[in-house]
DRENDO-1510 file (C-alpha; in Angstrom, 1 decimal, always signed):
<recs>
REC; n; res; u; v; w
REC; 1; MET; +0.0; -0.1; +0.0 .
REC; 2; TYR; +1.3; +3.5; -0.8 .
REC; 3; THR; +1.3; +5.7; +2.3 .
REC; 4; GLY; +1.7; +8.9; +0.6 .
REC; 5; PRO; +4.6; +11.3; +0.7 .
REC; 6; GLY; +6.1; +9.8; +3.8 .
REC; 7; GLY; +7.0; +6.4; +2.1 .
REC; 8; LEU; +5.9; +3.0; +0.8 .
REC; 9; ALA; +4.8; +0.1; +2.9 .
REC; 10; ARG; +5.8; -3.5; +1.7 .
REC; 11; ARG; +3.8; -6.5; +2.5 .
REC; 12; HIS; +4.4; -10.1; +2.2 .
REC; 13; GLU; +1.7; -12.9; +2.8 .
REC; 14; ALA; +2.7; -16.4; +3.0 .
REC; 15; GLY; +1.1; -19.2; +5.0 .
REC; 16; GLY; -1.9; -17.0; +5.9 .
REC; 17; SER; +0.2; -14.5; +7.9 .
REC; 18; LEU; +0.7; -10.9; +7.1 .
REC; 19; GLU; +3.8; -9.2; +7.7 .
REC; 20; LEU; +4.0; -5.5; +7.4 .
REC; 21; GLY; +7.4; -4.2; +6.4 .
REC; 22; HIS; +9.2; -1.0; +7.2 .
REC; 23; ILE; +8.5; +2.3; +5.4 .
REC; 24; LEU; +10.7; +2.9; +2.7 .
REC; 25; ASN; +11.8; +6.2; +1.2 .
REC; 26; ASP; +9.4; +8.3; -0.9 .
REC; 27; GLN; +10.7; +6.9; -4.2 .
REC; 28; PRO; +7.8; +5.0; -5.9 .
REC; 29; ARG; +8.1; +1.3; -5.5 .
REC; 30; ILE; +8.8; -0.2; -9.0 .
REC; 31; VAL; +8.5; -3.9; -9.4 .
REC; 32; ILE; +9.9; -5.5; -12.6 .
REC; 33; VAL; +8.6; -9.0; -13.8 .
REC; 34; GLY; +11.0; -11.0; -15.7 .
REC; 35; ALA; +15.1; -11.2; -15.5 .
REC; 36; GLY; +15.5; -11.3; -19.3 .
REC; 37; PRO; +17.2; -8.5; -21.3 .
REC; 38; CYS; +14.6; -6.2; -20.9 .
REC; 39; GLY; +14.0; -6.5; -17.1 .
REC; 40; LEU; +17.6; -6.6; -16.3 .
REC; 41; GLY; +18.2; -3.6; -18.5 .
REC; 42; CYS; +15.6; -1.8; -16.7 .
REC; 43; ALA; +17.0; -2.6; -13.3 .
REC; 44; ARG; +20.6; -1.5; -14.3 .
REC; 45; GLU; +19.2; +1.7; -15.6 .
REC; 46; LEU; +17.2; +2.2; -12.3 .
REC; 47; GLU; +20.3; +1.8; -10.3 .
REC; 48; GLY; +22.1; +4.2; -12.6 .
REC; 49; LEU; +19.5; +6.7; -11.9 .
REC; 50; GLY; +19.9; +6.5; -8.3 .
REC; 51; HIS; +16.3; +5.0; -7.9 .
REC; 52; LYS; +16.9; +2.3; -5.2 .
REC; 53; ASN; +13.3; +1.2; -4.5 .
REC; 54; TRP; +12.8; -1.5; -7.0 .
REC; 55; HIS; +12.4; -5.1; -6.9 .
REC; 56; LEU; +12.8; -7.7; -9.8 .
REC; 57; VAL; +10.8; -11.0; -9.7 .
REC; 58; GLU; +11.7; -14.1; -12.0 .
REC; 59; ARG; +9.8; -17.1; -12.4 .
REC; 60; ALA; +12.6; -19.4; -13.3 .
REC; 61; PRO; +15.5; -20.3; -10.8 .
REC; 62; HIS; +18.0; -18.2; -13.0 .
REC; 63; ALA; +18.3; -15.0; -15.1 .
REC; 64; GLY; +18.3; -14.8; -18.9 .
REC; 65; GLY; +14.8; -15.5; -20.0 .
REC; 66; LEU; +14.8; -16.4; -23.8 .
REC; 67; ALA; +18.5; -15.3; -23.9 .
REC; 68; SER; +19.4; -18.1; -21.2 .
REC; 69; SER; +22.0; -20.9; -22.0 .
REC; 70; VAL; +22.1; -24.4; -20.5 .
REC; 71; THR; +25.0; -27.0; -20.2 .
REC; 72; ASP; +23.9; -30.5; -20.7 .
REC; 73; PRO; +25.2; -33.5; -18.7 .
REC; 74; GLN; +27.8; -34.2; -21.4 .
REC; 75; GLY; +29.3; -30.7; -21.2 .
REC; 76; PHE; +27.8; -29.0; -24.2 .
REC; 77; THR; +26.5; -25.5; -23.9 .
REC; 78; TRP; +23.4; -24.6; -25.8 .
REC; 79; ASP; +21.5; -21.2; -26.2 .
REC; 80; HIS; +17.8; -21.1; -26.2 .
REC; 81; GLY; +17.7; -20.3; -30.0 .
REC; 82; GLY; +20.2; -19.0; -32.5 .
REC; 83; HIS; +21.5; -15.8; -30.9 .
REC; 84; VAL; +24.2; -13.5; -32.1 .
REC; 85; VAL; +25.2; -10.4; -30.3 .
REC; 86; PHE; +25.0; -7.1; -32.5 .
REC; 87; SER; +23.6; -3.6; -31.6 .
REC; 88; HIS; +21.7; -0.6; -32.9 .
REC; 89; PHE; +22.1; +1.2; -29.4 .
REC; 90; GLY; +24.9; +2.7; -27.4 .
REC; 91; GLU; +23.0; +1.6; -24.2 .
REC; 92; PHE; +23.4; -2.1; -25.2 .
REC; 93; ASP; +27.1; -1.6; -26.2 .
REC; 94; ARG; +27.9; -0.1; -22.7 .
REC; 95; LEU; +26.1; -2.9; -20.9 .
REC; 96; LEU; +27.9; -5.6; -23.0 .
REC; 97; ASP; +31.3; -3.8; -22.4 .
REC; 98; GLU; +30.7; -3.5; -18.7 .
REC; 99; VAL; +29.7; -7.1; -17.9 .
REC; 100; MET; +31.9; -9.0; -20.5 .
REC; 101; GLY; +34.8; -6.7; -21.3 .
REC; 102; ASP; +37.2; -8.7; -23.5 .
REC; 103; ASP; +35.6; -12.1; -22.7 .
REC; 104; VAL; +34.0; -12.2; -26.2 .
REC; 105; HIS; +34.9; -13.7; -29.6 .
REC; 106; ARG; +34.2; -11.5; -32.8 .
REC; 107; HIS; +33.0; -12.9; -35.9 .
REC; 108; GLU; +32.2; -12.2; -39.3 .
REC; 109; ARG; +29.0; -13.7; -40.6 .
REC; 110; SER; +29.3; -16.9; -42.9 .
REC; 111; SER; +25.9; -18.1; -43.6 .
REC; 112; TYR; +24.1; -20.2; -46.3 .
REC; 113; ILE; +20.9; -21.7; -47.4 .
REC; 114; ARG; +20.8; -25.3; -48.1 .
REC; 115; PHE; +18.9; -25.7; -51.5 .
REC; 116; ASP; +18.7; -29.2; -53.0 .
REC; 117; ASP; +22.3; -30.4; -53.0 .
REC; 118; ARG; +24.2; -27.0; -52.8 .
REC; 119; TRP; +24.9; -24.2; -50.4 .
REC; 120; VAL; +23.6; -20.9; -51.5 .
REC; 121; PRO; +25.2; -17.9; -49.7 .
REC; 122; TYR; +22.9; -15.7; -47.7 .
REC; 123; PRO; +20.8; -13.8; -48.7 .
REC; 124; PHE; +19.2; -16.3; -51.1 .
REC; 125; GLN; +17.6; -13.5; -53.4 .
REC; 126; ASN; +21.0; -11.6; -53.6 .
REC; 127; ASN; +23.1; -14.9; -54.8 .
REC; 128; LEU; +21.0; -16.5; -57.5 .
REC; 129; ARG; +24.0; -17.6; -59.5 .
REC; 130; TYR; +24.5; -20.7; -57.3 .
REC; 131; LEU; +20.9; -22.0; -58.1 .
REC; 132; PRO; +20.4; -24.6; -60.9 .
REC; 133; ASN; +20.0; -22.7; -64.3 .
REC; 134; GLU; +16.3; -23.3; -64.7 .
REC; 135; VAL; +15.5; -22.2; -61.0 .
REC; 136; ALA; +17.7; -19.1; -61.4 .
REC; 137; TYR; +16.0; -18.2; -64.5 .
REC; 138; GLU; +12.6; -18.5; -62.9 .
REC; 139; CYS; +13.7; -16.6; -59.8 .
REC; 140; MET; +15.2; -13.9; -62.0 .
REC; 141; LEU; +12.2; -13.7; -64.3 .
REC; 142; GLY; +9.8; -13.4; -61.3 .
REC; 143; LEU; +12.0; -10.5; -59.8 .
REC; 144; ILE; +12.0; -8.5; -63.1 .
REC; 145; GLU; +8.2; -9.0; -63.4 .
REC; 146; ALA; +7.5; -8.3; -59.8 .
REC; 147; PRO; +5.3; -4.9; -59.5 .
REC; 148; GLY; +6.8; -4.1; -56.1 .
REC; 149; GLY; +5.4; -4.8; -52.6 .
REC; 150; ASP; +2.9; -2.7; -50.6 .
REC; 151; PRO; +3.7; -3.0; -46.9 .
REC; 152; THR; +0.0; -2.6; -46.1 .
REC; 153; THR; -0.9; -5.8; -47.6 .
REC; 154; ASP; -0.4; -9.3; -46.0 .
REC; 155; PHE; +2.7; -11.0; -46.0 .
REC; 156; ALA; +1.9; -13.6; -48.7 .
REC; 157; THR; +0.7; -10.7; -51.1 .
REC; 158; TRP; +3.7; -8.7; -50.3 .
REC; 159; MET; +6.3; -11.6; -50.9 .
REC; 160; ARG; +4.9; -12.3; -54.4 .
REC; 161; ALA; +4.6; -8.6; -55.3 .
REC; 162; THR; +8.1; -8.0; -54.1 .
REC; 163; PHE; +10.1; -11.1; -55.3 .
REC; 164; GLY; +7.9; -12.6; -57.8 .
REC; 165; ASP; +6.7; -16.3; -58.1 .
REC; 166; GLY; +10.1; -18.0; -58.4 .
REC; 167; ILE; +11.8; -16.6; -55.2 .
REC; 168; THR; +8.8; -16.8; -53.3 .
REC; 169; LYS; +8.0; -20.4; -54.2 .
REC; 170; HIS; +11.5; -21.7; -53.8 .
REC; 171; PHE; +12.6; -19.8; -50.8 .
REC; 172; MET; +10.5; -17.2; -49.2 .
REC; 173; GLU; +7.3; -19.0; -48.8 .
REC; 174; PRO; +8.5; -22.4; -47.6 .
REC; 175; TYR; +11.2; -20.8; -45.2 .
REC; 176; ASN; +8.9; -18.5; -43.7 .
REC; 177; PHE; +6.4; -20.9; -42.9 .
REC; 178; LYS; +9.0; -23.2; -41.3 .
REC; 179; VAL; +10.0; -20.4; -39.1 .
REC; 180; TRP; +6.9; -18.8; -38.1 .
REC; 181; ALA; +4.7; -21.9; -38.2 .
REC; 182; THR; +1.9; -19.5; -39.4 .
REC; 183; PRO; +0.3; -19.2; -42.9 .
REC; 184; ALA; +1.8; -15.9; -44.6 .
REC; 185; ASP; -1.7; -14.6; -45.5 .
REC; 186; ARG; -2.4; -14.3; -41.7 .
REC; 187; MET; +0.7; -12.1; -41.3 .
REC; 188; GLN; +1.1; -8.4; -42.0 .
REC; 189; SER; +4.1; -6.9; -43.7 .
REC; 190; MET; +4.9; -3.6; -41.8 .
REC; 191; TRP; +7.5; -5.6; -39.7 .
REC; 192; ILE; +9.8; -6.3; -42.6 .
REC; 193; GLY; +12.3; -3.4; -42.0 .
REC; 194; GLU; +15.8; -4.9; -42.0 .
REC; 195; ARG; +14.5; -8.4; -41.3 .
REC; 196; VAL; +14.3; -9.2; -45.0 .
REC; 197; ALA; +16.7; -8.4; -47.7 .
REC; 198; VAL; +14.8; -6.5; -50.5 .
REC; 199; ILE; +16.7; -6.5; -53.7 .
REC; 200; ASP; +15.8; -4.8; -57.0 .
REC; 201; TYR; +16.4; -6.9; -60.3 .
REC; 202; LYS; +19.2; -4.9; -61.6 .
REC; 203; ARG; +21.4; -5.9; -58.6 .
REC; 204; ALA; +20.4; -9.5; -58.7 .
REC; 205; LEU; +21.1; -9.6; -62.4 .
REC; 206; LYS; +24.5; -8.1; -62.2 .
REC; 207; GLY; +25.5; -10.7; -59.6 .
REC; 208; LEU; +24.1; -13.4; -61.8 .
REC; 209; ILE; +25.9; -12.3; -64.9 .
REC; 210; SER; +29.1; -11.1; -63.1 .
REC; 211; GLN; +29.2; -14.3; -60.8 .
REC; 212; GLU; +30.0; -12.2; -57.9 .
REC; 213; ASP; +28.7; -12.9; -54.4 .
REC; 214; ASP; +26.6; -10.5; -52.7 .
REC; 215; VAL; +26.7; -11.3; -48.9 .
REC; 216; ALA; +27.2; -8.1; -46.8 .
REC; 217; TRP; +23.6; -7.3; -46.3 .
REC; 218; GLY; +22.1; -6.8; -42.9 .
REC; 219; PRO; +23.0; -5.6; -39.4 .
REC; 220; ASN; +24.5; -8.9; -38.2 .
REC; 221; ASN; +27.0; -9.4; -40.8 .
REC; 222; THR; +29.6; -9.0; -38.0 .
REC; 223; PHE; +28.7; -10.1; -34.3 .
REC; 224; VAL; +30.3; -11.0; -31.1 .
REC; 225; PHE; +29.7; -13.9; -28.8 .
REC; 226; PRO; +30.7; -14.7; -25.2 .
REC; 227; ALA; +33.9; -16.6; -24.7 .
REC; 228; MET; +32.2; -18.8; -22.0 .
REC; 229; GLY; +28.6; -19.7; -20.9 .
REC; 230; GLY; +26.8; -18.9; -24.1 .
REC; 231; THR; +24.6; -15.9; -24.6 .
REC; 232; GLY; +23.2; -16.5; -21.0 .
REC; 233; GLU; +26.6; -15.5; -19.6 .
REC; 234; ILE; +25.8; -11.9; -20.2 .
REC; 235; TYR; +22.8; -11.8; -18.4 .
REC; 236; ARG; +24.0; -14.1; -15.5 .
REC; 237; ARG; +26.8; -11.7; -14.9 .
REC; 238; LEU; +24.5; -8.7; -15.1 .
REC; 239; ALA; +22.2; -10.4; -12.6 .
REC; 240; LEU; +25.0; -11.0; -10.2 .
REC; 241; LYS; +25.6; -7.2; -10.1 .
REC; 242; LEU; +21.9; -6.7; -9.1 .
REC; 243; GLU; +21.2; -9.8; -7.1 .
REC; 244; GLU; +20.2; -8.1; -3.9 .
REC; 245; ASN; +16.8; -7.0; -5.4 .
REC; 246; ILE; +16.3; -10.0; -7.5 .
REC; 247; SER; +14.0; -12.9; -6.3 .
REC; 248; TYR; +13.8; -16.2; -8.3 .
REC; 249; ASN; +11.1; -18.7; -8.4 .
REC; 250; ARG; +8.4; -16.1; -8.2 .
REC; 251; LEU; +5.5; -16.9; -10.5 .
REC; 252; VAL; +3.0; -14.1; -10.7 .
REC; 253; VAL; -0.5; -15.7; -10.8 .
REC; 254; SER; -2.6; -12.5; -10.4 .
REC; 255; VAL; -2.3; -8.6; -10.6 .
REC; 256; ASP; -4.8; -6.5; -8.7 .
REC; 257; ALA; -4.6; -3.3; -10.6 .
REC; 258; PRO; -6.8; -1.2; -8.5 .
REC; 259; THR; -4.9; -1.9; -5.3 .
REC; 260; LYS; -1.6; -2.5; -7.1 .
REC; 261; THR; -0.7; -5.7; -5.5 .
REC; 262; LEU; +0.9; -8.9; -7.2 .
REC; 263; ARG; +0.1; -12.3; -6.0 .
REC; 264; PHE; +2.4; -15.2; -6.5 .
REC; 265; GLU; +2.0; -18.9; -6.8 .
REC; 266; ASP; +3.6; -19.5; -3.3 .
REC; 267; GLY; +0.9; -17.5; -1.8 .
REC; 268; SER; +3.0; -14.3; -1.1 .
REC; 269; GLU; +2.0; -10.8; -2.1 .
REC; 270; GLU; +3.8; -7.6; -3.0 .
REC; 271; ASP; +2.6; -4.1; -3.5 .
REC; 272; TYR; +3.8; -1.8; -6.3 .
REC; 273; ASP; +3.4; +1.8; -7.5 .
REC; 274; ILE; +4.6; +1.1; -11.0 .
REC; 275; LEU; +4.7; -2.4; -12.5 .
REC; 276; ILE; +7.0; -3.1; -15.5 .
REC; 277; SER; +6.3; -6.3; -17.0 .
REC; 278; THR; +8.3; -8.4; -19.5 .
REC; 279; MET; +6.0; -11.5; -19.4 .
REC; 280; PRO; +4.2; -12.1; -22.6 .
REC; 281; ILE; +1.4; -9.7; -22.8 .
REC; 282; ASP; -1.4; -12.1; -23.5 .
REC; 283; LEU; -0.5; -13.7; -20.2 .
REC; 284; LEU; -0.2; -10.5; -18.4 .
REC; 285; VAL; -3.8; -9.7; -19.4 .
REC; 286; GLY; -4.8; -13.2; -18.3 .
REC; 287; VAL; -3.6; -12.5; -14.8 .
REC; 288; VAL; -5.0; -8.9; -14.4 .
REC; 289; GLN; -8.2; -9.5; -12.4 .
REC; 290; SER; -9.9; -6.3; -13.5 .
REC; 291; ALA; -9.0; -6.7; -17.2 .
REC; 292; PRO; -12.4; -6.0; -19.2 .
REC; 293; ASP; -13.8; -8.4; -21.6 .
REC; 294; PRO; -12.6; -6.2; -24.7 .
REC; 295; LEU; -9.0; -6.3; -23.4 .
REC; 296; ARG; -9.3; -10.1; -23.1 .
REC; 297; GLU; -10.6; -10.6; -26.5 .
REC; 298; ALA; -7.9; -8.4; -28.0 .
REC; 299; ALA; -5.3; -10.7; -26.2 .
REC; 300; LYS; -6.8; -13.7; -27.9 .
REC; 301; ASP; -5.9; -11.9; -31.3 .
REC; 302; LEU; -2.3; -12.4; -30.4 .
REC; 303; GLU; -0.5; -15.3; -31.8 .
REC; 304; HIS; +2.9; -16.8; -31.4 .
REC; 305; ASN; +4.7; -19.8; -32.2 .
REC; 306; GLY; +7.1; -22.3; -30.1 .
REC; 307; VAL; +10.4; -23.6; -31.0 .
REC; 308; TYR; +12.1; -26.9; -30.1 .
REC; 309; MET; +15.9; -26.2; -29.7 .
REC; 310; VAL; +17.7; -29.5; -30.4 .
REC; 311; GLY; +21.4; -29.6; -30.0 .
REC; 312; ILE; +23.5; -32.4; -31.4 .
REC; 313; GLY; +27.0; -32.7; -30.1 .
REC; 314; TYR; +29.4; -35.0; -32.2 .
REC; 315; GLU; +32.6; -36.5; -31.3 .
REC; 316; ALA; +34.3; -35.1; -34.3 .
REC; 317; PRO; +36.4; -32.2; -34.9 .
REC; 318; PHE; +34.3; -29.0; -35.9 .
REC; 319; LYS; +34.4; -27.5; -39.2 .
REC; 320; ASP; +35.4; -23.8; -39.4 .
REC; 321; ASP; +33.2; -23.0; -42.4 .
REC; 322; MET; +29.8; -21.5; -41.8 .
REC; 323; SER; +28.4; -19.8; -38.9 .
REC; 324; TRP; +24.8; -20.8; -39.5 .
REC; 325; SER; +22.6; -21.8; -42.3 .
REC; 326; TYR; +18.9; -21.9; -43.4 .
REC; 327; TYR; +16.8; -24.7; -44.6 .
REC; 328; PRO; +13.7; -23.9; -46.8 .
REC; 329; GLN; +12.8; -27.3; -48.0 .
REC; 330; ASP; +11.3; -30.3; -46.2 .
REC; 331; THR; +14.4; -32.5; -46.2 .
REC; 332; THR; +15.0; -31.3; -42.5 .
REC; 333; PRO; +12.6; -30.6; -39.8 .
REC; 334; PHE; +14.6; -27.5; -38.6 .
REC; 335; TYR; +14.6; -24.1; -40.4 .
REC; 336; ARG; +18.2; -23.1; -39.1 .
REC; 337; SER; +21.3; -24.7; -37.8 .
REC; 338; THR; +24.2; -22.9; -36.0 .
REC; 339; ASN; +27.8; -24.2; -35.8 .
REC; 340; PHE; +28.0; -23.6; -32.2 .
REC; 341; ALA; +31.4; -24.6; -31.6 .
REC; 342; LYS; +32.5; -21.9; -34.2 .
REC; 343; TYR; +30.9; -19.3; -31.9 .
REC; 344; SER; +33.0; -20.4; -28.9 .
REC; 345; PRO; +35.1; -23.3; -28.2 .
REC; 346; SER; +33.8; -23.4; -24.7 .
REC; 347; ASN; +30.5; -24.6; -26.1 .
REC; 348; VAL; +32.0; -28.2; -26.3 .
REC; 349; PRO; +33.4; -30.3; -23.6 .
REC; 350; ASP; +36.8; -29.0; -22.3 .
REC; 351; SER; +36.8; -26.4; -25.1 .
REC; 352; ASP; +38.3; -29.3; -27.3 .
REC; 353; THR; +37.2; -28.6; -30.9 .
REC; 354; THR; +39.6; -31.1; -32.2 .
REC; 355; ARG; +37.5; -33.7; -30.8 .
REC; 356; TYR; +34.1; -32.2; -30.6 .
REC; 357; SER; +31.6; -30.3; -32.6 .
REC; 358; ALA; +28.2; -29.1; -31.8 .
REC; 359; TYR; +25.1; -27.9; -34.1 .
REC; 360; MET; +22.2; -26.2; -32.5 .
REC; 361; THR; +18.9; -26.3; -34.6 .
REC; 362; GLU; +15.5; -24.8; -34.3 .
REC; 363; THR; +12.3; -26.5; -35.3 .
REC; 364; SER; +9.1; -24.4; -34.9 .
REC; 365; HIS; +5.5; -25.7; -34.0 .
REC; 366; SER; +2.2; -24.2; -33.5 .
REC; 367; GLY; -1.5; -25.1; -34.1 .
REC; 368; TYR; -0.9; -24.4; -37.9 .
REC; 369; LYS; +2.3; -26.6; -37.9 .
REC; 370; PRO; +1.9; -29.4; -35.4 .
REC; 371; THR; +5.6; -31.0; -34.8 .
REC; 372; SER; +5.9; -34.1; -32.8 .
REC; 373; ARG; +8.3; -34.0; -29.9 .
REC; 374; GLU; +8.6; -37.7; -30.1 .
REC; 375; GLY; +11.7; -38.7; -32.0 .
REC; 376; LEU; +12.6; -35.2; -33.1 .
REC; 377; GLU; +16.3; -35.4; -31.8 .
REC; 378; GLU; +17.0; -38.6; -34.0 .
REC; 379; ASP; +15.0; -36.7; -37.0 .
REC; 380; VAL; +17.3; -33.7; -36.5 .
REC; 381; GLU; +20.5; -35.7; -36.4 .
REC; 382; ALA; +19.6; -37.4; -39.5 .
REC; 383; GLY; +18.6; -34.1; -41.1 .
REC; 384; LEU; +22.2; -32.8; -40.4 .
REC; 385; ARG; +23.7; -35.6; -42.0 .
REC; 386; ALA; +21.4; -35.5; -45.0 .
REC; 387; ALA; +22.0; -31.8; -45.4 .
REC; 388; GLY; +25.6; -32.4; -45.5 .
REC; 389; VAL; +26.4; -30.3; -42.5 .
REC; 390; VAL; +28.1; -33.2; -41.0 .
REC; 391; GLU; +30.0; -35.8; -43.2 .
REC; 392; GLY; +29.6; -39.5; -42.7 .
REC; 393; ARG; +28.4; -41.0; -39.6 .
REC; 394; PRO; +30.3; -39.4; -36.6 .
REC; 395; GLU; +29.6; -40.6; -33.3 .
REC; 396; VAL; +26.9; -38.7; -31.5 .
REC; 397; ALA; +28.1; -37.5; -28.0 .
REC; 398; SER; +25.0; -35.4; -27.0 .
REC; 399; MET; +21.4; -35.0; -27.9 .
REC; 400; HIS; +19.7; -32.1; -26.0 .
REC; 401; LEU; +16.1; -30.7; -26.5 .
REC; 402; GLU; +14.7; -27.5; -25.1 .
REC; 403; ASP; +11.1; -26.7; -25.6 .
REC; 404; ILE; +10.6; -22.9; -25.9 .
REC; 405; PRO; +6.8; -22.4; -25.8 .
REC; 406; TYR; +6.9; -18.6; -26.6 .
REC; 407; ALA; +9.6; -18.3; -29.2 .
REC; 408; TYR; +8.4; -15.6; -31.8 .
REC; 409; PRO; +5.7; -13.1; -31.3 .
REC; 410; VAL; +3.9; -13.5; -34.8 .
REC; 411; PRO; +3.2; -10.2; -36.6 .
REC; 412; THR; -0.5; -11.1; -37.5 .
REC; 413; ILE; -3.0; -8.9; -39.3 .
REC; 414; LYS; -4.8; -8.3; -36.1 .
REC; 415; ARG; -1.7; -7.8; -34.0 .
REC; 416; ASP; -1.6; -3.9; -34.1 .
REC; 417; ALA; -5.2; -3.4; -33.4 .
REC; 418; ALA; -4.9; -5.7; -30.4 .
REC; 419; LEU; -1.9; -3.9; -29.1 .
REC; 420; SER; -3.5; -0.5; -29.4 .
REC; 421; THR; -6.4; -1.7; -27.2 .
REC; 422; ILE; -4.3; -3.5; -24.6 .
REC; 423; HIS; -1.2; -1.3; -24.0 .
REC; 424; PRO; -3.1; +2.1; -23.3 .
REC; 425; TRP; -5.5; +0.4; -20.8 .
REC; 426; LEU; -2.4; -1.1; -18.9 .
REC; 427; MET; -0.5; +2.3; -18.8 .
REC; 428; GLU; -3.5; +4.1; -17.5 .
REC; 429; ARG; -3.1; +1.8; -14.5 .
REC; 430; GLY; +0.5; +2.2; -14.1 .
REC; 431; ILE; +1.5; -1.2; -15.9 .
REC; 432; TYR; +4.2; -1.1; -18.7 .
REC; 433; SER; +4.5; -4.2; -20.9 .
REC; 434; ARG; +7.7; -4.1; -22.5 .
REC; 435; GLY; +10.4; -6.6; -24.0 .
REC; 436; ARG; +10.3; -9.1; -26.7 .
REC; 437; PHE; +6.9; -10.5; -25.7 .
REC; 438; GLY; +5.9; -7.7; -23.5 .
REC; 439; SER; +5.8; -5.3; -26.4 .
REC; 440; TRP; +4.8; -8.2; -28.8 .
REC; 441; ARG; +6.5; -6.5; -31.8 .
REC; 442; TYR; +9.0; -8.8; -33.5 .
REC; 443; GLU; +10.6; -5.9; -35.4 .
REC; 444; MET; +11.9; -4.7; -32.1 .
REC; 445; GLY; +12.5; -8.3; -30.6 .
REC; 446; ASN; +16.3; -8.6; -30.6 .
REC; 447; MET; +18.3; -8.5; -27.4 .
REC; 448; ASP; +19.6; -5.0; -28.0 .
REC; 449; HIS; +16.0; -3.8; -28.6 .
REC; 450; ALA; +14.8; -5.6; -25.4 .
REC; 451; VAL; +17.7; -4.0; -23.4 .
REC; 452; LYS; +16.9; -0.6; -24.9 .
REC; 453; MET; +13.3; -0.8; -24.1 .
REC; 454; GLY; +14.2; -1.6; -20.6 .
REC; 455; VAL; +16.5; +1.4; -20.2 .
REC; 456; ASP; +13.9; +3.7; -21.8 .
REC; 457; ILE; +11.0; +2.6; -19.5 .
REC; 458; ALA; +13.3; +3.2; -16.3 .
REC; 459; ARG; +14.0; +6.6; -17.8 .
REC; 460; ARG; +10.3; +7.4; -18.3 .
REC; 461; VAL; +8.9; +6.4; -14.9 .
REC; 462; VAL; +11.8; +8.0; -12.9 .
REC; 463; LYS; +12.5; +11.1; -15.1 .
REC; 464; GLY; +9.5; +11.4; -17.4 .
REC; 465; ALA; +11.7; +11.1; -20.4 .
REC; 466; PRO; +10.0; +10.0; -23.6 .
REC; 467; GLU; +10.7; +6.3; -24.9 .
REC; 468; GLU; +12.9; +6.4; -27.7 .
REC; 469; LEU; +12.3; +2.9; -29.2 .
REC; 470; TRP; +8.8; +1.6; -28.0 .
REC; 471; SER; +5.7; +3.1; -29.3 .
REC; 472; LEU; +2.2; +1.9; -30.0 .
REC; 473; PRO; +1.7; +0.5; -33.5 .
REC; 474; ASN; +1.4; +3.1; -36.4 .
REC; 475; GLU; +2.4; +5.9; -33.9 .
</recs>
């Protein structure tokens, strides 16, 4: 309960008893839900602003969220998905330098698309010269005849209008379904931005005729990666700096917006003045007791997919060739594989890349694309061999699977209207939903975006500063 200018009272209820804590200073009590990049970025910024009256609660027993890493019993380290560290924002750069220093490896991207029996340099549409002649002709002709995409159309229409029938049929359509596990005509196109390489036919034709590669596109053509501990090491170290104000194993089961009270699965309660949530916004709406029916109906319009991360460790020397690769065709269950020993030798046992290699794969699933968990590890391992990622039949040293139920917030046609209903209602009640799934906007869903959103919301609630990244759709 807020006690006015004199301070704030905290209360905790467990086992039926109520304990009234001491009166804190007159800083508003800020509770952050989620110790992922956004939540930790927010907490770090609050500390930097001199705001001490904050508490971060995390449902898991560790920090990191979707940017977590795990080491399996065989000694292989795996990320929860194919992360690389690059940045659009100085705030993220400074955080990374603070917590990691020189404990990172720096890489130039080397990525490919597996198409039939060959590797095509990424981006596919920029390197048509690697395709069979008849496919290259079909793709080029379609690109020349494409009228140009309108970002206000659905994604399926946009793809064909932008790339033509050839590129859409051979790469864009099948690959995007494997990633999103959502039909393209259910998706909007406003999210594209720097996520999809758009090329005009003159540039593509020049590459085809001159037989020159065109591989520099995109913000992740150079990236860094932690020297040990996987991507999660960044957030493990950051959480250690803030650990006095972080509580783990605290699952929020209800939010009482009128009384500004959180209730947790263990029966405890906590008051807040400002709530910053990084949990998926549809789940947040589900636990806000006073959420009206229109808000709950809007939340039902938000769609997401899940991903099975399957890591396969081999007792075979790693190949220092590609960083990661994409798989549009049905010859593999996964849409992407990452050469994880290339990112850092510490991702394999004893950092011994002369003996071990590791490939991290991602396979999406949803109601539109059911994917059986049963036997998936074996299917993935067979797919890696069939695609030529690994040669021969090396001994498998590890198979590890992580089910990530919330992997990508899908930019559906109904998304923006839903968010424009939900966010204002929450913010009017002092609840700010930010981060990858808190904002539910894939176009600002990278780690650096999440950290930036955390920094910005801290500045907003403490100093009244405008947020530089997050906004309502179409603002």
